[in-house]
N, C-alpha and C positions, 0 to 999 in steps of 0.2 A: 571471744574471751581473751585472746592474747593481749589486747590493749590494757587489760586490767593490771598486768604486771610489767608493763613496758619499761617504766623507769627503773624498777628494781633489777630487771634482767640486763638492761644496758649498763648500769653501774657495776654490777658484778662481773660482767664480761670484760669491761674495761680494766677493772682491777686484776682479773685473772691474766689478761694479755700482758699487762705491765709486769706482773710477776714472772711470767714465762719468758719474757724478753731478756730477763737477767740471766737466763741459763743458756743463752745462745753464743757464748764466747768461746766454746770449744766444740770439737767434732765428736766428743764422746757419746756413745749410745748408752742411755740409762737403762739398766735392768734388761739386758738383751734376752735373757732366758725366762722372762716373766710368763710368756705364753705357753711354756711347757708345764706349768703348774696346773693341776686339775681343779683346785678349789681356791676361791678368793673370799676373804672376809673384809668387811668395811663398815663404815657408818656414814650417815648423811644428815644434813640439816638444810632447811629451806623454808619457803613460804608458799601458801596456796590461796586461791580465790575460788569461792564456791557459791552456789545458789541452788534454790529449789525450783526445778522446772515443773510446770503444771499444764494439764489439759483441761480446758474449761468444759463444764458439763451443761446439761439442759437447765439446771437450777440457776446457772449464771445468766442465761439468756432470759429466763422467766423467774426471777427471784421472788420469794415470799417476803413478808414484812421484815423478818429478822435474819435475812441472808445477805451475803455480800454481793454487790453488783458492780464492783470495781476492785481489781486486784493487780498489784505490781510486785514482782519479785525483787528481793534485795540481795546485794553481794556482800560476802563476808571474807575477810582475810584471816589466816591461821598460821601459826608457827608449826613446822614439821620437824620431828626428830626421829631417827630410826637407825636400824642395823640392816646389814645385807649379807647374804651368803650366795655366792655364784659358783655354779658347777660348769666346767668347760666340757661340752659335748664333742666338739671337733675344732678345727682351726678357725671357724667363723661363727658357730652357734654356741650359745651359752644359756643355761637355765638359772634364773635369779629369783630368790625369795627375799622380800624387802619389807619386814614389818615396821610400821610407823605409828606414832601417836600424833594426833592433830589437836592442838590446844587453841580453842577459840573463845573460851569464856562464854559470854552470852551471844547467841547467834540470832540475828534478825532474819525473819522468813519473808514476811509480806508487809507492804502497806496496803490497806484496804478501806473501803467504805461500805456502810450498810444501807440498804434501801430505806429511803425516807429519813436518813440521818445526814447532816451536813458535816459531822466530825470525820476526820481522817484518823485511822488507828494504825499502830505498828504491832505486829505479832512477833514475839521472840521466844527462844528456848535457850536453856543452858546446854552446852555441848562439849564433850570430850570424846574424841573418836579414836578407836584403834583401827588401823588400816592394814590389811594383810593381803598384799598382791603377790601373784606368781606370774612371771613373764618369760617368754622366749626372746632372747636377745640375738640380733644379727649384727656383727661388727666387721668393719673393713680391715685390710692389712694396715700396719703402721706405715706412716709416710712422713716426709720432711716438712717441718713447719718452722718459720723464723730461721731458716737455714740450718736447723738442727735435725740431724738424721734420725729417722725412726722415733720421732718425738710425739706423734699425735695419730689418732684414728677417730673415726666417727661411727655411730651405731644407731640402729632403730630397734624398737621392741614392741611387743604387744602381749596381752595376757588377760587374766581375770583377777578380780579382787573381791574380798569380803570385808565389810565395815561393820563395826559395832559401836554404837553411841551409848555411853554409860548413863547419860543424863537426859537425852532428848525425849524419851518416852514418859518421863515423870510429870512434867508440867510445862505449859505454855502460857504466856501472858499477853493480853491485848491491852495496849496502853495508848493514850492520846499522844499524838506526835508533838503537839505544841508544848504541853507542860509535863508530860511523862507520868500522869496519874494512871494507876491501874484501873482498867474498866472491867475486865473479866479475866478469870483464870480457868484454863482448860486442862484437866488432868489426863494423862495417857493419850496425848494428842497424836504422837508419831510412833512408828515402829522403831525399835532400837537397832535391828539388824538390816543390812542391805548387801546386795551383791551386784556385780556389773562387769564391765570390760574397760580396759585401759590400753593406751598406746602412746608412744612418744619417740623422741630422738635426743641424742646427746653427743658430746665430744669428750674424748679421753686424752689427757696430757700425762706423759710418763716422765716423772721427776726422779731424782736419785733414790728416794726412799719411799715413794708413794705414787699412786695414780689418782689424779684429780679429774672428776668427770661432772661438769655442769650439764644438766638435762632439763627438758621441759616435757611434761606428761599431761595428757587429757584423760579424764576419768568420767564415766557415764554410768550411773546407777540404773538398774533395771526393775527393782522392786517398787511397788506402790507403797510409799512410806506412810500413808494414812492408816491409822490403827482402827480396824473395823469394830473393835470393842469399845472405842472411846465414846464419850458423850457427844452427840451431834453438835457441830459448831457452825457458826455463821459463815466461816470461810471454807472449810473442807467440804461442806454440803454442796458448794457451788463448783466443785472440781470432780473430774472423772479419774484423774491419776496425778500423783505427786511423786517426782523422782529427784534424786540428789546428784548434782554434777560438780566437778572440780577441775581446775587447772593448777598444776604444781610446777614450781621452779625449784630444783633441788641440786645441791652440790654433794657428790659422792666422793669419799676418800677411801681408797683401798691400800692397805700396807702389804708387807711381805706375807705370803701365805705360810701357814704352819704345815701345809701338806705339800710334799715334794714328789714330783713324778719320778718313778723308778727308771 
């Protein structure tokens, strides 16, 4: 999945490194007492690439006349915007809550073919997702970077997440790939709620008035997203399970905390 965001990640890292190089002209340590604060507030913006992962079922191997016998997942990019609140537990462990909104517009799910049909179809849904992750974060000590003392640290994290898609459960459309004509509309195709686990890593750069942290995160949904109450469809009947996976590249910005340690 990393290659899906390779160009965007490289470009952003180059821009960040160029910016940080401008702060290497002095030996001043920026915000040396930042680690003594118990709570950190911030915001983030980024991009994601996601896809629906599926397990093929017996109906896929032995499809009936009106069921899919060829399915290929499609990847979708989304804009991420969110807030973060981080509680320091000790010198290296922190607990972070990071609610986000993912804006994708129309999300493509599959390309598929139906048995005894030569046409290829694309199934898509409208999607606006609220992402609510809670993660335990392990960070290193601050160290020298670009000859700047105590300028940088790295971290890893892992946790759980809850997603809610406000529009995915309402309607899905099957369209011809070549000309885009609507072939079928499927109401209540997917479940709106999902849960799963996430993990990732990042770097923190300490600037005079803020901490900037580019990070990459991998997210794996665990719920079967097929709506059991939906009208049977030619695609979902061929699957045993459907889950939602994402890769995020995000830049977090944390300012001075309003909470000071006594």
